[in-house]
N, C-alpha and C positions, 0 to 999 in steps of 0.2 A: 405235441401233444396237446389237446386243450382245457385247460384247467377248470375245475368246476367249484365255485363259490357260492358258499349257501348263506343266502340272507332269509329270515323268516318270514313269513306274512300272515303268522298268527296273529290275532286281534291284541294281544298283549303287546307285542313285540311293535307292532303297527303305532299303538298309543305313545310308545316311546320312540319314535323316529324312523322305524326299518324301512318306510317307504322312501324317506328321503335320501337314507345310506343308499337304499339300493340305487336311486337315480344318480348319486354321486358316482357310484361304482361304474355303472355304466359310461358314464361321461368320461371318467378318467380312464377306463380302459378301452374305450375308442381313440380317446386322443392320445394314448401311448403306444396303441397297437398291439395291445396284448392279447395273445389267445387264449381267451377265458369267457365261461359262460357262466351265468347268474343263474342259480337254482332258487325258488323260492318254496321253502320249506315249511314244514310247521315248527312250533317251537322245542326245545329240549325239555322246557319247565324250569329252568334257572332264571325267574324272572328279575331278579336283581341284576344280573348280568345281560340284559336285555336292551337294545337289540344284540344280540350276540350272533357273531357271524363265523363261518368256517371255512376252511379251504382244504380240499382233499391233497394229499400228498403221497409220497411212496410208503410212507411210515403209517400213514394214518390221518385222520381229519385233525386239524390244528383248530384252536377256538379262539377268538379276540373278543373282548365286549367289557364293559358296554360302549358300542361303537357311536360315535354321532357323525353326521356327515362330514363336517369339518375336519375329522381324523382320516379319511379316505386318502387323501393326496399323500400325507406321510406313513401310511399302513402299507401303500404301494412301493414308496420310497424304499420301505425297509424290507421289501422283496416278500409284500402279502401273498405274491402267487405262488411262491415254493415255500411258503410257512416259515418266513423270516420273523427274526425276533423285532420285539415291539414292547414299548411299556404296556399296551394293550393285550399281549400276547397272553393267554391263559393255558397254553401246552396244549397235550393230547387230549380231546375232548373227552375219549371214554375213561382217561385217567384222572378227571375231576372227581373230587372228593363224594361229592354230591349225587354225582351221576355212578360212581364206580361202586357204592355201597346199596344201590337199587336193586331189586328182582323184578325185571320188567317183562312182565308176560302181555299184557294187554297194549301197554305202550311200547312194546318191542321196536316198532318203527316209526313212532312220533317224533318228527325232527330229524330223520335218517332220509326217508323217502321224501321224493315229488310227490305231494299229495294226489295230483291228477294223474299220475304215470301209472296205469296198470301194468306195464311191464316193470315197472321198478318194486311194484307191489308184488308180484310175481316173485321177483328176483331174491325179496326179502322174506321168503317163505308162505305168502298171500295166495289164498283160494285152495290152500292145501286141506283145510277143514272141510271145506266145501264139495272139493272132489272126494272123499271120505263119504260125505254124507249121502251124495246122490247113489251110494253103492248100499246103503244101508235102509233098514226098513223103518218108517217112522218110530215105531217102537225101540226099536236099537239107539235111534238118536236120542229120544227122549229116556231111555235107560242111562245112555253115556251122560248125560247133563245132572240127573239125578244121582247118580254114583260121585261126580265130580265135588257135590257139595257146594255149587254155585248157589248162592243166594242175592235176592234183590240189592243191587247197588244203589239204588235210587233212593233208600233211607228205611225202609219198611224191612229189609232183610228175609223176605219170605222165599222159601227155598225153589229157584227156578224150575226146575224138574217138574214139581208137584202141579205147578200152574199150568207147565206145558201138556202134561198126563191128563189133567182136566180138560181142556178145550180138546186133544185128541180123540177122548172118550166121549166127546158132546156131540152129539149129532146137528148137523145145520147144513143149510144148501150151500152157505158161504162162511169163509172163517177169514179172520184178519188177524194182523200183527202189526200193533200199534207201537210205535218207539216214543217212549216219553222223553222229549229234550227239551223241555220246558226249565232248564235249569235257573231256577228262581234263588235259591239261597245264597245270602252273603256268604263271600269268602270261598265260593266253589267256581271250577273252572274246568274241569276235567270232561265234560262232556262236550264244551266248545272245543278245548284242545284235540280229542280225537276227530271230532267233525272237520277240524279245518287243517288237522296235521296227518290224517289216517283215515280218511272217509269211506274207503272200501272195504275196512274191517267191521264197521258197521254193515254195510250192503249185506257182506257176506254172511255176519251173523243172524242177520234179518231172515235172508233167504234159507239159513239152515234152520230157522225156527219156523217157517213156512213149511218146509218140507215134513217138519217133525211133527208138525200137527194138522197138516192138511189145508194151512192157509194158502192163497193164492194170491193175496194183495197185501200190500203192507203199507204203513204211514209213517213219515216222522215228523212228528208235531215238535217244531222248534220254535223257541219263544222271538217275538219279532225285536227283540233288543241284539240280537245276533247275526246281521246282516252278512256278515263273512261266512259265518258257517252256514247259513241258508244256501249263498253262492256257490260254494263248496260242494254241497251236498247236492245241489240240482245239478252242476256239471257232471261229478262222481255218477249221477244216477243215468246219466245221458250217456257217458262213457261205457258204463257196466252195462249197458241195453244194446248197444253197437257192437259189445264184444259176445255177446249171448251169455254173460253171466246171470242176467235178468231177462225177462221175456216168457215164450210160450214156451221154450225148452231151455232150461237151466243148465249150462254146459253141455248142452245136447241131452240131456236126460228126458224123462218123461214128466218131470216136474214143471209148473208152472209158476212165476213168480214175479211180481211185478212191485216198483215202489214209489209212491207217490210224495213229495214233501210240501208240507204245508208249515203257514204261518203262523203262530200262535196269536190270541187276541189281547194279549198284554195284561194278564191278570195273575197275580202269583196262585190264585187258588186251583188255575188251571193246571198247576202240576199234579194236583189229585185227580188219580186216574179216572173218577167218574165225569168230573165236571171237565176234565179233557176231553173225555168220549162228546159231553154235550157240544163242546166248543168244535170240535170236528165235524158234528152234524149241523152245524151251523145256527146252533140254538147258544144261549145265554150261559156261558160256563158257571153252572152251579152244580152244587154236589148233588148225587143221586142217594136215595136209601140204599142199602143191601141188607139182605138178598134182593132181586138176585144178582150173583156175582158176575162182572164183565165176563169171566171164563165161562159161563153160560148164556147168558145175555148181555153182550157189551155194545159193539160199533154198529148199530142200524139193529139191535137186537139178536145179532150172532154172536156165537162164540169167539170171542178176542184175547188173544195173548197181549198184555202191556205190560212192557217191560223197559226199564231204564236204558240209556246209552252205552254204559259200561258194561252192565248184565250183556247186552247183546254183542258188543265188541269183544266180549271174555270167553263167547262160544267159539270162535272158531279154535282157538289153541287148543280148547276141551277135544276137539273132534281131531285135531291135527296130531298131538302128543298123547291123546289119551285119558281118561278120567283120573286114573290113579296118580300121572305125573301132576296135574292140577293140584288135586288133594292131597299130596304131600307136603305142599305149602301152607302155612297158617296154623291156628289152635283152635281145639274144642269144636264146636260147632261152626266156626267160622274160619272157611278154607279157602284156598288159592290166597290171592293178591288184593291189596285194598289201593288204590289211588289217593294218597294222603294231598290235599291242598292247603298249603300252609300261607296264611295270610295275615293281613293285620298290623300291628307294633312289632314286628320280628324282623331280622336281620337278611336272615336267607328265605325270602318268598317264593313259592314256587311249587311244582307236583313232585311228589317222593311217591314212586311205587312200590312197595314192600309187603311180605307177607303179614298178615294178622299178627299179632302178638308183642309188636315193639309197644315199650310204657309211653304214656303221654309225656311223661319228663323228658323222654330219649328224643322224642319228636320236636318237643319245644326247645329244650337245651342244646342238644347234641347237633341235631339235623338242623333246625331253625336258626340256631346262635344266639338264642334269647333275643331279647327287644332289641330293637333298631334305635330308639332312644338312650339306651343303655341304663336304663332304670330296670328295680326288680319288676319281674311278672307280677301281676295281681290276679288275675283270672284267666281261663282261656276256655272260649265257647265252642263247643264241638256239635255238629251238624246243623249249621245254619242259623236263621234268628230264631228258631224254636228250640235249639238246642240248649242244655244244661250248661252253666257256667260252673268250671272246676277249680279250686282254689290250688295252690300250690301242695297243701297236704294229701291231695288225690292224684298227684304226679305219677303214682306209682301203677295205676289204673292200666293193665293191658289194652291196646287196642283190639277190642271183639266185643262184640254185640252183646252177649252174655255178661260179659264184666262191665261195660258200661250202664246196662240196665240194672245191675246189681247196685249201682251208685247212683241211681236216679238220673241216668243220663242215657242219651241215644249217640250212635255214630251217625245216623243220617247219610247224606252224600260224602261224606268225610272229609266237609270242610273245617279246618282249625282256623279261630280269629283269636289272636292274642292282644290282652291288653296290660299295659304297666299301672304301675300304683298310683297312677292319677286319676285312674278310672272311677266313676261313681256308680255303684252298683245299682242304687236306687233309680238313678237316671235310665240304665238299662234296662232294668224290669219295667219302667214307664213305656219305653221304646217299645218293648214286646207286647205291651197292650195296645199302644197306639196302631203298631203294625198289624196286628190282627183286627184292629178295629177300622183300618182303611181297607186292607184286603179281603175282608169276609165276604161272602159271597151273599150273604143276608137270610140264608134259607133256614138255620135254626137260631133258637132264642140264645143258649148259651154262649155261643162265639158271637153272636152280633151284639148283644145286649151285655153280656158278660165282661168284654173288651172294653166297651165305652166306660160302663164301670169301673174297668179296672184302672183306666187312667186315672178318672176322679180321684178315685181313693189314694193313687200313688201320689198324685198333687196335693192331697191333704195332708198325707206323710211327711211330705218335703216341706211344707208350710209349719210344721209342728203342731197339727190339729190333733189331739186325741190319738196320738201315735200308736200304744198299744191296742186301743180299739180299731183302729183302722189297719193296722198289721193283721188281726183276727180276720176282718172283712176280707182282706186282699186274699188270704190263704183259704176262707170260705168261697171267695167267687172262684179262685185257682179250682178248688176241689169241684166244683160244679161244671164249671169248664172243661175239665177232664174228663168226667164221666159222663156228661151229657151232650157234648157237641157229636155231632154226623161225622164229621173227619178231622184229620189231623191237623189242621189248621187251629181250629178252635182246642182241639184235645191236648195238643201238643205245647201251646201258647205258656201253660202252666209253667213247663219245665223250666224256662229262663227265670221266670219270677220266683217260684219256689228256692230255686238254687243260689238265687242271688241273696234271697232272705236269708237262707239257712247259712251260708257259709259265709258271709258277708254282712253280719247283723248290726255293726257299726254305723253302715251307710243308711240303715232303716231308721237310726236315731238322731233326728238333727235338733240341734239345739230348738226349744220350745219361742215360740212368737214371742217378743216382748213389745208390749204397745208403746208409742213415744211417749214421753212426758208434755202434758199441756205447757 
């Protein structure tokens, strides 16, 4: 019987040497005459153990990691093909604490299936949601998604069902589904992991969205920095076409739906939905004024659904298991699960999918294992470079949209970056302003000018020049940017700046400059 050995092809694993491990395995297997095949799966999300390889045994998969190419010979000597014991053996994959305690709905197949095997996808409950969708009316599908409580996982948290119903009810000669895969926030990688590890779930979700709203064409806008995701999604779309999942008759139904992969232009602001639409149309990626909303006049002035990768990838299980099943997870108005991406100065870096409601302290201390440096945690930034910095005093905050908003924070794309007590929060605030200045599309004055002035004011504070006056000026700039900017880039930049000033005031009170004696 042929043994299956899994070596991840996820970009994180590749960056840590997975390709070298795969080549070493192929060479050793051939030289030893072992009846084995290498499956290039996605990552399970335990990034501190990558490359983590697995072998399929009668008792289940056994994991080893982190594996280097130089470890391959000794692994095979120890009986890797049968799950033999070795210093790198982690035991049964499903029993690993980091994985076992998760609630994997959206990421149920990630790291388990061959990403480009439609047969493997079907064998693990794939396409069940779409098979059900083709038997329902568009209004019924929208009602299912609305009842599930699914909200936009890209950052805004807007109810997905309301957006879909708006497009369904809006007349248009043509409608579009646009998947925003321009995952530009620091410390985020969930979109990439889905596209590289389970691309068919995104395709299925987009097809369901098309049937629900009357759209016949979809676009996946992927950032140019994701070449592996672009390649995998391109191949997956071709496979789906050949299998009749996409095309003029979706799964043999009367519904037509096609998907096209587009590469982003390399601008952070193109993650904003209207700038993304401009980029898709071949224009400069600058923000459009709203109204009109994209749901009314979006791509090529047609009604358009714009959803994040995780939002769309969460739809198939809602159609398969039902809205109540999905809604049973979570708390308050935050229903279902959220893929939390843990990064920065933390021991257990990776992706952890769980129902809304875990506290920030549980995520950082219990799941993340504290800092990698062993020093105390000083701050945690949640929601990307525009997210607020939370001190330990706020670690009792539950991971919930409203709970974070009440503490002047935001969940965003659920990326968490951990900092130890060596971090200078004045420098972090300056970085936020500098980031905004560099990435601003330039359309509105508060963002374009305010961020540049913000860098200058932060520098003056750091130099001890009229610190109290300049702290007040920085706060005033933040207020102008928050309420005067056209989009979230300028509007959210004040979150990291103001939270840093509020929670870490000592870092904004440097010693005044002392002139050298003559």
